[in-house]
N, C-alpha and C positions, 0 to 999 in steps of 0.2 A: 701202371699206377696213374699216369697222367690221363690215360683214357678213362679211368674210373672217376677221376676228380672232375673231368669236364662235364659229365652229365649232372653231377652234384651241383656244380657252379651254375649250370644252366637252370636247374630246378630252383636254386635259391634266387636267381635273377628273376625267373618267372613268377615266383611267389611274391617277391618284392614289388614287381610291376602290377600284380593283382591287388596288393594291399594299398599301394600309394594312392589311387583314386579314392578308395574308401576313407583313408585318413584325411585327405584333402576335403572330401565331402563332409566328414564329421566336424572338422575345424570350421568350415564355412557355416555349417548349420549352427554350431555353437556360437559363433560370432554373431550371426543374424539373430539368434534367440536372445543373447545377452544385450544386443543393441535394442531390440524391440522392448525388452524388459526395462532397460534404462530409459528409453523414450517414454514408455507408458508411465513409469514412475515420475519422471520429470513433468509430464503433462498433468498427472494427478496432483503433484505438489503445487504447480503453478495455478491450477484451477482452485485449489484450496486457498492459496495466498491471494489470488485475485478477489475472492470473496471477503477475506480478512481486510484487505486494503480498502475495498468498497465500504464495508461496515465501519471501518475507522473513519472514513471521510463522512459518512452519514452521521456519525456521532458528533462531528464538528458542526455540521449543518444544524443538527438538533440543538446544540448549545446556542448557536447564533439566533435561534428563534425565541429564546427566552426573554429578551427585552420586550417583544410583542406579547408573549404569553403573560408576563407580569403586568404589562400595561392594560391588557384586556381582561384581567381577573374580575371575578364577580364582586360587586360591592355589598351584596346582601350578607355574606358571612365572611368578613375579613380575616378573622383568626383561622377559620377552617381553610380558606383559600391560601393563606400564607403558609400553613403547615403542608398543604398538598403540593404547592408549587415548590417550596423549599425541599421537600422530600424528593420530588421528581428531578429537580436540578442537581441534587446531591448524587442521584443515581447516574445522571449523565456525566457529572464530573468523575465519578468512579470509572465509568466506561472509558473516558478519555485517558485516564491514568493507566487503566489496564491495557488499552491499545498501544499506548506509548511504550510500555514495557514489552509487550508481545512483539511489536514491530522491530524493536531493537534486537530481538533474538532471531526473528524470521529473516530480516533483511536490514542489516545495520545502516546502510546508506539511506534507505527509505525511512527507517526509524528516526534517523537524525532529522530528515526533512519534516517528518510528522511532528516531532518535538518542537520544531521551529514554528510550524503553523498552529499548533496548540497554544504556544506562548503568545503568539501574535493575536490569536482569536481572543484569548483572555484579556489581553491589553486593550483590545478594541471593544469587544462586546461586554466585558465586565462592567465598565463605567456606565454603559447603556442600561444594563440590568439594574444597577443601583439607581440611576435616574428614574427608571420606570417604577421602582418601589417608592420613590419619593414623590411620584406623581399620582394624583387621584385617578382611580380606575375610570376608564372611559365608559360612558353609558349610551352614547349616541352612535349610530352606524356610521355617520359621517366622520367620526373621530378615530375609527379603528385602523386607519391607514398609517403608513410609516410617517412618524412626525418629523422626519428629516435625518434620521440616523444613516450614516454613510459607512458602508463596509468595503469600499473600494480599496482601502489600504491593505486588505487581505488578499487581493487578487494575485499579486506576485507570489505570495506564499502558497496559495492554492495551486498555481501553475507549476511551481517548483516541486511540490509534493507529487502532483499527478505525472509530471515528466519523469520523476524518479521511479514511480510505479511502472510507467510504460517501459523505461529502460530495463527494469528488473524482470518484467514479464516477457520482454522480447527475446528472440532467438540469438541475437548477437550479444556477446559478452557485455554486460552492462557498463563496466568502466570504459570499454572501447567505444561504446555508443556515446558516452559523455564526452570523450576526447574528440570524436568526430564532430559532435555538435558545437563544442567550444571552438574548434577550428573553423566551423562554418559561420561563427559569429552569432549564434542563437542567444536568446536572453539568458542571463546568468541568475544566480541566486540573489534574493533580496539583500541589499546592503544595510549598513547601520542606519542610513538615512530613511529606510523603510520601516524602522522599528517603532515609530510613533504614528498615530493616525494621520497627522498632518504632514508626515514625511520630512519633518524638519531635523530629525536625528537626535 
């Protein structure tokens, strides 16, 4: 009886030893396949978000051009120019609001920083646009330059937004990158004193 059981046990052991490498190979192949799929998905998502973040920042820059656009409007057809520029500006405002909502969903931390830079941009550039409307359109080439408008109060907000974007798109977990930067003493988010163009708080 034991003699008969021994060949059966040996056969079972032999069968197991043959299947074990195949199982290991299948597990490794599945792991590699899933990892590749996950990395490809992450890469595609980050590429898409990178474009969204860039488009959102471009919309900010577009809004900041409107003091100059209004100042350089044509004097020949004031009503037509007013309607054209107002319509275009409304579209930019809508884009900003759309990006504000989209970034809150795509990346909440980046979205918060974008909301801050939008609010700061409107505080700084909004009065400039109003001033430009209240100024006679320029007619001479020598007057088309910046009349002295200062956007430097927005630099800290731009840097904070772009830093948040870089953290989000990096391979290191974004909150960990922020912690490391804070420990290294890098620049922090704008404070309340930065919320006015003159920085007076």
